[in-house]
C-alpha positions as CSV (number, residue, x, y, z in Angstrom):
1,M,134.3,211.0,42.6
2,N,135.6,211.9,39.1
3,D,138.6,213.7,40.6
4,A,139.5,210.5,42.7
5,L,139.2,208.3,39.7
6,S,141.4,210.6,37.7
7,S,144.0,211.0,40.4
8,D,144.2,207.0,40.8
9,S,144.5,206.8,36.8
10,K,147.4,209.2,36.9
11,A,149.1,207.3,39.8
12,L,148.9,204.0,37.7
13,R,150.2,205.6,34.7
14,K,153.0,207.1,36.6
15,A,153.9,203.7,38.2
16,E,153.7,202.0,34.9
17,W,156.0,204.4,33.3
18,Q,158.4,203.9,36.2
19,V,158.3,200.1,35.4
20,R,158.7,200.7,31.8
21,T,161.8,202.8,32.3
22,E,163.3,200.3,34.6
23,L,162.7,197.3,32.5
24,A,164.1,199.2,29.4
25,A,167.2,199.9,31.4
26,A,167.6,196.2,32.3
27,Y,167.3,195.4,28.6
28,R,170.1,197.5,27.8
29,L,172.2,196.5,31.0
30,V,171.9,192.9,29.6
31,A,173.4,194.1,26.2
32,L,176.0,196.1,28.0
33,F,177.1,192.9,29.9
34,G,177.1,190.9,26.6
35,W,174.4,188.4,27.8
36,D,171.8,189.2,25.0
37,D,171.1,186.7,22.1
38,L,170.3,188.8,19.2
39,V,166.3,189.4,19.4
40,F,166.0,186.2,21.6
41,T,165.2,185.8,25.6
42,H,163.1,188.0,27.4
43,L,162.9,190.3,30.6
44,S,159.3,191.1,31.6
45,A,157.6,193.1,34.3
46,R,154.1,193.1,35.9
47,V,152.3,196.1,35.1
48,P,150.8,198.0,38.2
49,G,147.1,197.8,38.5
50,P,144.4,195.3,39.1
51,E,144.5,193.7,35.5
52,H,146.9,190.9,34.9
53,H,149.1,192.3,32.3
54,F,153.0,192.6,31.9
55,L,155.5,194.3,29.7
56,I,157.9,192.3,27.4
57,N,160.0,193.2,24.4
58,P,158.6,193.4,21.0
59,Y,160.0,190.5,19.0
60,G,162.5,191.8,16.6
61,L,164.3,194.6,18.7
62,L,167.8,194.2,19.7
63,F,168.3,194.7,23.5
64,H,170.3,197.8,23.1
65,E,167.4,199.0,21.1
66,I,164.8,198.7,23.7
67,T,163.0,202.0,25.1
68,A,160.4,202.3,27.8
69,S,157.9,203.2,25.1
70,S,158.7,200.4,22.6
71,L,157.9,197.7,25.3
72,V,154.6,195.7,24.5
73,K,151.9,195.2,27.1
74,V,150.2,191.8,27.0
75,D,147.6,190.0,29.1
76,D,147.9,186.5,30.8
77,Q,147.1,184.9,27.5
78,G,149.8,186.8,25.5
79,D,147.3,188.9,23.7
80,V,148.9,192.4,22.8
81,V,146.9,195.1,24.8
82,S,149.0,197.9,23.6
83,A,152.3,198.5,21.8
84,G,154.3,201.5,20.8
85,G,155.8,200.1,17.4
86,L,156.4,196.4,16.9
87,Q,153.4,194.4,18.2
88,R,154.8,190.8,18.0
89,V,155.9,188.9,21.0
90,N,157.6,185.5,21.2
91,P,155.4,182.8,22.0
92,A,158.1,181.0,23.8
93,G,158.9,183.9,25.7
94,F,155.4,184.1,26.8
95,T,154.9,180.7,28.0
96,I,158.0,180.9,30.3
97,H,157.2,184.4,31.5
98,S,153.5,184.0,31.9
99,A,154.3,180.9,33.9
100,V,156.2,182.8,36.7
101,H,153.9,185.8,36.6
102,M,150.8,184.1,36.9
103,G,152.2,181.3,39.5
104,R,153.9,183.6,41.8
105,E,152.0,186.7,42.8
106,D,155.3,188.3,44.1
107,A,157.2,188.0,40.7
108,G,157.1,191.6,39.7
109,A,159.8,190.8,37.3
110,V,161.2,187.7,35.5
111,M,164.4,187.7,33.7
112,H,165.5,184.9,31.2
113,L,168.9,184.6,29.3
114,H,170.6,182.3,27.0
115,A,174.3,183.9,27.9
116,A,176.8,181.0,27.1
117,D,178.4,180.7,30.5
118,G,174.8,180.4,32.2
119,V,173.7,177.8,29.4
120,A,177.1,175.9,30.1
121,V,176.6,175.6,33.8
122,S,172.9,174.5,33.1
123,A,174.2,171.7,31.0
124,H,176.9,170.6,33.7
125,R,175.8,167.4,35.5
126,D,176.2,169.1,38.9
127,G,174.9,172.5,38.0
128,L,176.1,175.5,40.0
129,L,178.9,174.1,42.4
130,P,180.1,176.4,45.3
131,L,183.3,177.4,43.8
132,S,183.1,181.0,44.7
133,Q,181.7,183.2,47.3
134,T,179.4,184.6,44.6
135,A,178.0,181.1,43.9
136,M,177.7,180.4,47.6
137,L,175.4,183.5,47.8
138,C,173.2,182.0,45.1
139,L,173.0,178.4,46.1
140,D,170.1,178.8,48.5
141,H,167.9,180.8,46.0
142,L,168.3,178.4,43.1
143,S,166.2,175.7,41.7
144,Y,166.2,173.5,38.4
145,H,163.9,172.8,35.4
146,D,164.8,170.2,33.0
147,Y,164.7,170.9,29.4
148,E,161.6,170.0,27.4
149,G,162.2,171.6,24.0
150,V,161.5,175.0,22.9
151,A,159.0,176.5,25.3
152,L,156.0,176.7,23.0
153,N,153.7,174.0,24.9
154,H,151.7,175.8,27.7
155,D,151.6,172.5,29.7
156,E,154.9,173.1,30.7
157,R,154.0,176.2,32.7
158,E,152.6,174.0,35.4
159,R,155.9,172.0,35.6
160,L,158.1,175.1,35.4
161,I,156.3,176.9,38.3
162,R,156.4,173.7,40.3
163,D,160.1,173.4,39.9
164,L,160.9,177.2,40.5
165,G,158.8,176.8,43.9
166,N,159.7,179.8,46.2
167,K,163.0,180.6,44.7
168,T,164.3,183.5,43.1
169,M,166.9,181.7,40.4
170,M,166.4,179.0,38.2
171,M,168.7,177.0,35.9
172,L,166.9,175.9,32.8
173,R,168.7,172.7,32.1
174,N,170.5,172.8,28.7
175,H,168.9,176.2,28.1
176,G,169.9,179.1,30.3
177,V,169.1,180.9,33.4
178,L,166.2,182.7,35.0
179,T,165.5,185.1,37.9
180,A,162.3,186.4,39.5
181,G,161.9,189.0,42.1
182,Q,159.6,191.8,43.4
183,T,161.0,194.5,41.3
184,V,163.0,194.9,38.2
185,P,166.2,196.1,40.1
186,E,165.8,193.1,42.5
187,T,165.4,190.9,39.9
188,F,168.5,192.3,37.7
189,T,170.4,191.9,41.0
190,Y,169.7,188.3,41.2
191,L,170.6,187.9,37.6
192,Y,174.1,189.5,37.9
193,F,175.0,187.4,40.9
194,L,173.9,184.0,39.1
195,M,175.6,185.0,35.7
196,K,178.7,186.1,37.7
197,A,178.6,182.7,39.6
198,C,178.5,180.8,36.3
199,E,181.2,183.1,34.6
200,I,183.7,182.2,37.5
201,Q,182.7,178.5,37.4
202,V,183.4,178.1,33.7
203,K,186.9,179.8,34.1
204,A,187.8,178.0,37.2
205,Q,186.8,174.5,35.6
206,A,189.0,175.3,32.5
207,C,192.0,175.8,34.8
208,G,192.0,172.2,35.9
209,P,191.0,170.6,39.2
210,T,188.9,172.9,41.6
211,Y,189.4,173.7,45.1
212,M,185.8,173.3,47.3
213,P,185.2,175.2,50.4
214,S,184.2,173.6,53.7
215,E,180.9,172.7,54.3
216,Q,180.8,175.1,57.2
217,A,181.8,177.8,54.8
218,I,179.1,177.1,52.5
219,A,176.5,176.8,55.2
220,T,177.5,180.1,56.7
221,T,177.3,181.9,53.3
222,R,173.9,180.4,52.6
223,E,172.7,182.1,55.7
224,Q,174.4,185.2,54.9
225,S,172.8,185.1,51.5
226,Q,169.1,185.7,52.5
227,S,169.2,189.5,52.1
228,L,170.8,189.2,48.7
229,G,167.9,190.9,46.8
230,K,168.3,194.0,49.2
231,A,171.6,194.7,47.5
232,A,169.5,196.2,44.8
233,A,169.1,199.4,46.8
234,L,172.7,200.0,46.4
235,T,173.8,198.3,43.0
236,W,170.4,199.8,40.9
237,P,171.6,203.5,41.3
238,A,175.1,202.6,40.2
239,L,173.9,200.6,37.3
240,M,171.7,203.5,36.2
241,R,174.8,206.0,36.2
242,L,176.7,203.5,34.3
243,L,173.8,203.0,31.7
244,D,173.5,206.8,31.4
245,S,177.2,207.1,30.6
246,K,177.3,204.3,28.0
247,N,173.8,203.9,26.4
248,P,171.4,206.6,27.6
249,G,168.1,207.1,25.9
250,Y,166.2,204.3,27.3
251,A,163.5,206.1,29.3
252,V,161.6,207.5,26.2
């Protein structure tokens, strides 16, 4: 019996380290793509195991500094379970991420950014428009949540998860973007597509009047977008090679 428990414990520790490594890599990729906002905004991941614990960045580290061991483990109330260094977490970050993790069992990871192009599109009256193939691939995955102030009020969690529904991408109006997926690689893939769509829209609208595709083209691309998250099987290994060449050291 003790051997079986020891084996299960080792498996859970190994699984947690895998998630820690992937999440630390995602933080550094956000910095590499220029989507970070000093020490603000967060990426989080559910810790494997029966406890309602998840990993989030320690409040005060820049994204390019994050390592697997520096991530803070918190419970569903935002209380620190374990930390490798800095123990403080951002309460606003906890409000948003705990809402999604606790409201969606399939949300293994949640990523939220204040990147300028994402905020710009979130503040646009019409939100994300079908101006590019990339945007059209996002539309069927996207929901919206109205701004209520800095996310310190835990009452907002119910409204946020209601607005997210079963979607994997969200525009936080006048605030930023959010993605949720089963794994860190899948969630980052959604984030990449959503941010790229926002960047294209900002550039296109800056050029003057835009050209809209046909409704048939939009509908076809929506149907083709259903397996978007599966792209992570190809994109994540490539992203790890990019990160290893540009900013290694995250897996410690």
